[in-house]
N, CA, C and O of each residue as an XYZ file, in Angstrom:
572
protein
N      33.910      2.843    -64.106
C      33.942      2.104    -63.100
C      34.176      3.067    -62.029
O      33.775      2.935    -60.873
N      34.837      4.023    -62.481
C      34.226      5.536    -61.157
C      32.672      5.910    -60.799
O      32.169      6.160    -59.703
N      32.167      5.868    -61.931
C      31.067      5.319    -61.863
C      30.162      4.743    -60.667
O      29.389      5.353    -59.928
N      30.554      3.145    -60.711
C      30.270      2.531    -59.750
C      30.498      2.696    -58.969
O      29.639      2.866    -58.104
N      32.182      2.786    -58.622
C      32.686      3.434    -56.639
C      32.007      3.989    -56.921
O      31.091      3.170    -56.996
N      31.357      5.440    -57.370
C      30.459      6.558    -56.747
C      29.305      6.086    -56.660
O      29.024      6.031    -55.463
N      28.383      5.670    -57.354
C      27.258      4.824    -57.131
C      26.986      4.351    -55.619
O      26.185      4.639    -54.730
N      28.210      3.364    -55.813
C      27.910      2.505    -54.814
C      28.761      3.178    -53.196
O      28.808      2.609    -52.106
N      29.318      4.479    -53.563
C      29.905      4.854    -52.336
C      28.232      5.767    -51.483
O      27.972      6.060    -50.316
N      27.841      5.853    -52.151
C      26.796      6.563    -52.304
C      25.624      5.618    -51.241
O      25.394      5.698    -50.035
N      25.300      5.115    -51.859
C      24.316      3.593    -51.304
C      24.979      3.975    -50.377
O      24.604      4.892    -49.647
N      26.174      3.302    -50.218
C      26.670      2.216    -48.471
C      26.523      4.063    -47.353
O      25.967      4.023    -46.256
N      27.049      5.306    -47.853
C      26.614      6.233    -47.071
C      25.078      6.251    -46.254
O      24.831      6.303    -45.049
N      24.029      6.172    -47.641
C      22.870      6.104    -47.351
C      22.218      5.180    -46.114
O      21.354      5.537    -45.313
N      23.118      3.454    -46.227
C      22.402      2.647    -45.203
C      22.990      2.398    -43.784
O      22.552      1.883    -42.756
N      24.511      3.149    -44.264
C      24.933      3.771    -42.386
C      24.090      4.895    -42.103
O      23.418      4.900    -41.071
N      24.053      6.008    -43.051
C      22.870      6.747    -42.224
C      21.562      6.128    -41.918
O      20.924      6.408    -40.904
N      21.121      5.166    -42.935
C      20.100      4.656    -41.973
C      20.175      3.826    -40.620
O      19.445      4.032    -39.649
N      21.267      2.758    -40.709
C      21.427      2.600    -39.551
C      22.399      3.490    -38.402
O      23.124      2.944    -37.570
N      22.299      4.386    -38.499
C      22.847      5.442    -38.198
C      21.236      5.582    -36.931
O      21.118      5.472    -35.711
N      20.353      5.843    -37.978
C      18.882      6.543    -37.449
C      18.807      5.346    -36.935
O      17.773      5.868    -36.520
N      18.834      4.403    -36.581
C      18.293      3.599    -36.460
C      18.649      3.600    -34.825
O      17.821      3.734    -33.924
N      19.930      3.436    -34.688
C      20.537      3.543    -33.720
C      20.623      4.238    -32.308
O      20.826      3.959    -31.127
N      20.264      5.639    -33.382
C      20.080      6.904    -32.633
C      18.503      6.461    -31.716
O      18.543      6.440    -30.486
N      17.330      6.166    -32.381
C      16.583      5.962    -32.354
C      15.939      4.909    -30.983
O      14.941      4.976    -30.265
N      17.175      3.897    -31.106
C      17.269      2.867    -30.233
C      17.750      3.627    -28.775
O      17.268      3.509    -27.648
N      18.520      4.183    -29.100
C      18.911      5.269    -28.243
C      18.048      6.023    -27.666
O      18.312      6.266    -26.489
N      16.897      6.581    -28.170
C      16.389      7.449    -27.688
C      14.749      6.405    -26.143
O      14.173      6.761    -25.115
N      14.774      5.190    -26.993
C      13.641      4.401    -26.510
C      14.663      4.354    -25.257
O      14.043      4.295    -24.195
N      15.870      4.363    -25.126
C      16.257      3.615    -23.610
C      16.145      5.227    -22.723
O      16.398      5.356    -21.525
N      15.684      6.407    -23.708
C      15.449      7.688    -22.386
C      14.713      7.459    -22.617
O      14.297      8.618    -22.592
N      13.694      6.799    -22.978
C      11.551      6.841    -22.730
C      11.533      5.976    -21.657
O      10.402      5.537    -21.448
N      12.806      5.374    -20.527
C      12.595      4.414    -19.844
C      12.818      4.708    -18.236
O      13.464      4.134    -17.360
N      11.818      6.092    -18.273
C      12.303      6.437    -16.658
C      12.012      5.152    -15.318
O      11.407      4.083    -15.402
N      12.545      5.632    -14.422
C      11.987      5.063    -12.854
C      12.661      3.952    -13.518
O      11.630      3.501    -14.016
N      13.746      2.989    -14.006
C      14.243      2.010    -14.119
C      15.613      1.926    -13.046
O      15.941      0.754    -13.231
N      16.227      2.270    -12.420
C      17.086      2.482    -11.054
C      16.556      2.609     -9.824
O      17.061      1.940     -8.922
N      15.031      3.804     -9.430
C      14.303      3.811     -8.780
C      13.820      1.964     -8.517
O      13.768      1.389     -7.430
N      13.580      1.485     -9.634
C      12.605      0.571     -9.387
C      13.380     -0.509     -8.861
O      12.944     -1.300     -8.025
N      14.682     -0.547     -9.414
C      15.689     -1.992     -9.231
C      16.299     -1.066     -7.463
O      16.821     -2.023     -6.890
N      16.445      0.139     -6.509
C      16.495      0.280     -5.786
C      15.236     -0.206     -4.805
O      15.497     -0.281     -3.604
N      13.929     -0.531     -5.229
C      13.133     -0.416     -4.390
C      13.094     -2.067     -4.229
O      12.630     -2.646     -3.247
N      13.816     -2.861     -5.674
C      13.282     -3.909     -5.140
C      14.903     -4.512     -3.933
O      14.815     -5.354     -3.039
N      15.973     -3.875     -4.271
C      16.470     -4.287     -3.369
C      16.396     -4.235     -2.175
O      16.597     -5.205     -1.445
N      16.050     -2.916     -1.725
C      15.524     -2.326     -0.384
C      14.580     -3.546      0.725
O      14.838     -3.775      1.907
N      13.284     -4.275     -0.252
C      12.468     -4.799     -0.498
C      13.345     -6.004      0.341
O      13.038     -6.020      1.533
N      14.072     -6.717      0.069
C      14.901     -8.194     -0.139
C      15.825     -7.539      0.980
O      16.118     -8.219      1.964
N      16.431     -5.843      0.814
C      16.948     -6.373      2.610
C      16.496     -5.906      3.561
O      17.257     -5.832      4.525
N      15.491     -5.540      3.674
C      14.768     -5.336      4.450
C      13.932     -7.620      5.374
O      13.638     -8.223      6.406
N      14.027     -7.718      4.017
C      13.343     -9.273      4.617
C      14.542     -9.637      5.121
O      14.378     -9.673      6.340
N      16.131    -10.050      4.752
C      16.730    -10.122      5.240
C      17.218     -9.840      6.594
O      17.673    -10.631      7.420
N      16.995     -8.217      6.699
C      16.910     -7.848      8.374
C      15.494     -8.300      9.378
O      15.228     -8.062     10.556
N      14.985     -8.825      8.625
C      13.671     -9.338      9.654
C      12.856     -8.223      9.997
O      12.301     -7.992     11.071
N      12.857     -7.611      9.025
C      11.350     -6.634      9.267
C      10.748     -6.667      8.000
O      10.925     -6.435      6.804
N      10.130     -6.977      8.653
C       8.642     -7.580      7.967
C       7.297     -6.180      7.956
O       6.303     -6.152      7.229
N       7.567     -5.500      8.643
C       6.537     -4.730      8.824
C       7.040     -3.460      7.872
O       6.249     -2.610      7.460
N       8.341     -3.451      7.606
C       9.032     -2.543      6.698
C       8.756     -2.547      5.448
O       8.362     -1.633      4.723
N       9.055     -3.967      5.164
C       8.842     -4.438      4.144
C       7.367     -4.641      3.164
O       7.234     -4.742      1.945
N       6.360     -4.648      4.288
C       5.284     -4.725      3.892
C       4.481     -3.301      3.303
O       3.481     -3.123      2.608
N       5.567     -2.322      4.027
C       4.954     -1.145      3.598
C       5.447     -0.713      1.889
O       5.070      0.160      1.106
N       6.476     -1.824      1.820
C       6.777     -1.484     -0.283
C       6.244     -2.191     -0.701
O       6.450     -2.256     -1.913
N       5.095     -3.343     -0.088
C       4.007     -4.036     -1.292
C       2.851     -2.805     -1.797
O       2.340     -1.944     -1.081
N       2.674     -3.003     -3.020
C       1.041     -3.006     -3.728
C       0.203     -3.077     -2.528
O       0.508     -3.836     -1.607
N      -0.936     -2.255     -2.483
C      -1.826     -2.633     -1.773
C      -2.510     -3.788     -2.091
O      -2.364     -4.456     -1.067
N      -3.171     -4.455     -2.868
C      -3.565     -5.564     -3.396
C      -2.125     -6.459     -2.684
O      -2.137     -7.246     -1.737
N      -1.174     -6.089     -3.364
C      -0.750     -7.313     -2.157
C       0.104     -7.698     -1.589
O       0.817     -8.698     -1.685
N       0.027     -6.346     -0.536
C       0.406     -7.355      1.028
C      -1.512     -7.626      1.327
O      -1.853     -8.418      2.206
N      -2.158     -7.169      0.818
C      -3.974     -7.657      1.522
C      -3.398     -8.950      0.824
O      -2.450     -9.057      1.602
N      -3.262     -9.815      0.126
C      -2.733    -11.255     -0.247
C      -1.951    -11.690      0.921
O      -2.388    -12.653      1.552
N      -1.010    -11.204      1.253
C      -0.380    -12.165      1.887
C      -0.767    -12.257      3.542
O      -0.478    -13.097      4.395
N      -1.717    -10.739      3.606
C      -2.758    -10.880      4.745
C      -3.798    -12.074      4.887
O      -4.402    -12.484      5.879
N      -3.803    -12.439      3.738
C      -4.804    -13.571      3.371
C      -6.250    -12.797      4.279
O      -7.148    -13.553      3.909
N      -6.895    -11.808      5.170
C      -8.230    -11.732      5.105
C      -7.977    -11.086      6.806
O      -8.836    -10.744      7.618
N      -5.975    -11.087      6.982
C      -6.613    -11.171      8.550
C      -5.465     -9.630      8.258
O      -4.326     -9.518      7.805
N      -6.883     -8.266      8.993
C      -5.795     -7.390      8.530
C      -4.725     -7.208      9.862
O      -4.945     -7.641     10.993
N      -3.647     -6.536      9.470
C      -2.017     -6.227     10.035
C      -0.971     -7.417     10.301
O       0.011     -7.325     11.037
N      -1.314     -8.421      9.652
C      -1.002     -9.809      9.551
C       0.081    -10.034      8.499
O       0.492    -11.163      8.229
N       0.582     -8.790      7.846
C       1.339     -8.999      6.797
C       2.830     -8.808      7.603
O       3.655     -9.278      6.818
N       3.336     -8.466      8.466
C       4.460     -8.045      9.008
C       4.660    -10.024      9.286
O       5.190    -10.672      8.384
N       4.405    -10.400      9.967
C       4.331    -11.110      9.996
C       4.680    -12.696      9.041
O       5.514    -13.598      9.122
N       3.482    -12.364      8.139
C       3.233    -13.503      6.966
C       4.174    -13.223      6.590
O       5.135    -13.812      7.085
N       4.458    -12.146      5.480
C       5.324    -12.022      4.883
C       6.958    -12.878      5.320
O       7.228    -13.922      4.728
N       7.717    -12.436      6.142
C       9.355    -13.322      6.269
C       8.373    -14.833      6.327
O       7.956    -15.012      5.183
N       8.089    -15.477      6.865
C       7.632    -16.944      6.478
C       7.756    -17.218      5.646
O       8.452    -18.227      5.534
N       7.253    -16.634      4.461
C       6.746    -16.862      3.138
C       8.033    -17.693      2.816
O       7.731    -18.687      2.156
N       9.890    -17.563      3.174
C      10.533    -18.060      2.536
C      11.846    -17.759      1.731
O      12.952    -18.299      1.738
N      11.111    -16.280      0.761
C      12.169    -16.199     -0.365
C      13.507    -15.388     -0.268
O      13.660    -14.172     -0.148
N      14.222    -16.165     -0.335
C      15.259    -16.392     -1.075
C      16.376    -14.935     -0.647
O      15.891    -13.811     -0.512
N      17.377    -15.114     -0.534
C      18.322    -13.624     -0.321
C      18.209    -13.406     -2.162
O      18.033    -14.465     -2.763
N      18.280    -12.418     -2.840
C      19.126    -11.388     -4.071
C      18.941    -10.087     -3.584
O      18.019     -9.299     -3.375
N      20.373    -10.168     -3.462
C      20.660     -8.947     -3.689
C      21.497     -7.647     -4.682
O      21.611     -6.432     -4.522
N      22.058     -8.761     -5.913
C      22.299     -7.612     -6.524
C      21.218     -7.944     -7.897
O      20.519     -8.903     -8.226
N      21.534     -6.501     -8.504
C      20.729     -6.464     -9.890
C      20.959     -7.169    -10.925
O      22.088     -6.687    -11.027
N      20.903     -8.001    -11.942
C      20.686     -8.471    -12.777
C      20.059     -7.782    -13.944
O      20.655     -7.779    -15.021
N      19.538     -7.519    -13.882
C      18.529     -6.488    -14.953
C      17.662     -5.822    -14.744
O      17.050     -6.579    -13.991
N      17.069     -4.960    -14.801
C      16.091     -3.975    -14.716
C      15.431     -2.995    -15.848
O      16.095     -2.213    -16.530
N      13.770     -3.196    -15.949
C      13.993     -2.612    -17.018
C      11.731     -2.090    -16.613
O      10.721     -2.546    -16.077
N      12.112     -1.204    -17.183
C      10.479      0.543    -16.887
C       9.980      0.534    -17.851
O      10.597      0.773    -18.889
N       8.232      0.154    -17.810
C       7.382      0.788    -19.271
C       6.442      1.128    -18.229
O       5.885      0.432    -17.380
N       6.375      2.853    -18.597
C       5.597      2.881    -17.828
C       5.155      3.081    -16.750
O       5.461      4.208    -16.360
N       4.353      2.324    -15.804
C       3.408      2.948    -13.969
C       4.466      0.880    -13.904
O       4.559      0.370    -12.788
N       5.033      0.131    -15.080
C       4.765     -0.519    -14.230
C       6.250     -1.400    -14.423
O       6.675     -1.269    -15.571
N       7.000     -2.143    -13.672
C       9.227     -2.261    -13.825
C       8.714     -4.474    -13.875
O       7.826     -5.327    -13.849
N      10.123     -4.186    -13.955
C      10.605     -6.087    -13.536
C      11.884     -5.689    -13.829
O      12.466     -5.077    -14.725
N      12.269     -6.506    -12.251
C      13.620     -5.990    -11.731
C      13.955     -7.449    -11.339
O      13.360     -8.007    -10.417
N      15.380     -8.333    -12.408
C      16.446     -9.644    -11.732
C      16.563     -9.071    -10.918
O      16.327     -7.863    -10.940
N      17.064     -9.844     -9.640
C      17.529     -9.677     -8.558
C      18.748    -11.147     -8.906
O      18.397    -11.881     -9.830
N      20.355    -11.582     -8.036
C      20.686    -12.581     -8.729
C      20.037    -13.563     -7.780
O      20.629    -14.642     -7.750
N      19.016    -13.478     -7.026
C      18.082    -15.080     -6.397
C      16.314    -15.027     -6.646
O      15.408    -15.830     -6.421
N      16.398    -13.184     -7.419
C      14.567    -13.359     -7.251
C      14.563    -12.524     -8.571
O      15.482    -12.111     -9.279
N      13.264    -12.426     -8.647
C      12.357    -11.250    -10.232
C      11.578    -10.799     -9.171
O      11.448    -11.339     -8.073
N      11.072     -9.775     -9.572
C      10.532     -8.828     -8.877
C       9.887     -8.295     -9.339
O      10.448     -7.714    -10.267
N       8.181     -7.919     -9.245
C       7.818     -6.753    -10.601
C       6.976     -5.527     -8.991
O       6.688     -5.460     -7.796
N       6.995     -4.814    -10.384
C       6.904     -3.540     -9.211
C       6.477     -2.617    -10.012
O       7.106     -2.583    -11.069
N       5.314     -1.551     -9.870
C       4.312     -0.530    -10.120
C       4.320      1.182     -9.035
O       4.492      1.424     -7.840
N       4.159      1.657     -9.733
C       3.902      2.801     -9.378
C       2.856      3.282     -8.251
O       1.747      2.753     -8.323
N       3.056      4.176     -7.265
C       1.795      4.134     -6.353
C       2.501      5.388     -5.208
O       3.592      5.396     -4.639
N       1.521      6.239     -5.184
C       1.495      7.848     -4.789
C       3.238      8.223     -5.057
O       3.921      8.626     -4.115
N       3.771      8.047     -6.324
C       5.777      8.480     -6.480
C       5.929      7.984     -6.294
O       6.434      8.275     -5.210
N       6.031      6.541     -6.440
C       7.238      5.364     -5.656
C       7.275      4.282     -6.128
O       6.240      3.673     -5.857
N       8.205      3.511     -6.922
C       7.761      2.040     -6.400
C       8.119      1.424     -5.803
O       9.224      1.343     -5.267
N       6.368      0.246     -5.713
C       6.030     -0.745     -4.936
C       5.855     -1.965     -5.119
O       4.911     -2.161     -5.883
N       6.386     -2.962     -4.727
C       5.915     -4.106     -4.974
C       5.052     -5.135     -5.382
O       4.559     -5.705     -4.408
N       4.676     -5.597     -6.507
C       3.594     -6.114     -6.874
C       3.585     -7.327     -6.625
O       2.700     -8.154     -6.406
N       4.528     -7.343     -6.673
C       5.074     -9.784     -6.819
C       6.433     -9.571     -6.813
O       7.124     -8.688     -7.320
N       6.789    -10.898     -5.900
C       8.032    -11.578     -5.541
C       8.164    -12.424     -5.896
O       7.482    -12.920     -6.792
N       9.208    -12.996     -5.269
C       9.673    -14.460     -5.446
C       8.625    -15.185     -6.831
O       7.971    -16.225     -6.902
N       8.713    -14.788     -7.171
C       8.655    -15.250     -9.129
C       9.908    -15.960     -9.783
O      11.063    -15.550     -9.671
N       9.585    -16.878    -10.353
C      10.760    -17.874    -11.432
C       9.958    -17.754    -13.268
O       8.802    -18.063    -13.558
N      10.839    -17.316    -14.042
C      10.649    -17.903    -14.840
C       9.612    -19.233    -15.197
O       9.674    -20.101    -14.326
N       8.744    -19.514    -16.242
C       8.399    -20.390    -16.651
C       7.741    -20.662    -17.842
O       6.681    -21.208    -18.147
N       9.281    -19.775    -18.831
C       9.464    -19.838    -20.094
C       8.070    -18.714    -20.964
O       7.906    -17.522    -20.704
N       7.387    -19.388    -21.811
C       6.351    -18.811    -22.391
C       5.362    -18.771    -21.049
O       5.131    -17.583    -21.276
N       4.660    -19.003    -19.978
C       4.092    -19.198    -19.601
C       4.236    -17.629    -18.337
O       5.271    -16.985    -18.163
N       3.009    -17.392    -17.708
C       3.557    -16.340    -16.881
C       4.080    -16.490    -15.886
O       3.500    -17.373    -15.255
N       5.069    -16.013    -15.265
C       5.701    -16.239    -13.773
C       4.983    -17.041    -12.884
O       3.828    -17.368    -13.159
N       5.450    -17.347    -11.996
C       5.002    -18.128    -10.912
C       5.936    -17.166    -10.069
O       7.127    -17.025    -10.346
N       5.088    -16.284     -8.647
C       5.375    -16.019     -7.913
C       4.689    -16.213     -6.483
O       3.475    -16.408     -6.412
N       5.644    -16.143     -5.139
C       5.020    -16.535     -3.862
C       4.447    -15.639     -3.736
O       3.220    -15.733     -3.767
N       5.202    -14.100     -3.495
C       4.197    -13.130     -3.054
C       3.255    -12.441     -4.220
O       3.872    -12.228     -5.264
N       1.861    -12.054     -4.220
C       1.263    -11.274     -5.596
C      -0.065    -10.668     -5.178
O      -0.792    -11.367     -4.472
N      -0.656     -8.901     -5.688
C      -1.655     -9.360     -5.983
C      -2.640     -9.618     -6.509
O      -2.710    -10.686     -7.117
N      -3.583     -8.869     -6.471
C      -4.205     -8.843     -7.781
C      -4.575     -7.603     -8.728
O      -5.108     -7.798     -9.820
């Protein structure tokens, strides 16, 4: 009986060590997710600028392709067009994930996709709503 307990304890110890390794690896992967906080701050700042009516500054936070799409072929019109797209208020971060040069930030009233450009996070798409397994539907997006 004593031998069985020893073997069982050893097996349990090995299982716990294996589980601990998995947890350490998972925690290590979280460390490989840099930029999450910066992406969230950029998404919040974008929405604060829109709420304040500063379309010009909000357009400055858009990725180049997204700004071009908002302008719709009329250069310089982003500042006028962006506030009229009717993006709702969104301030509190619900979840933020960064994947290398791309990030997704879920706010209380929006989902924003960002990309790294020139050493900073810029908005690639905003006003996005989930459609389940299908791609998000976004009011503001670029190519």
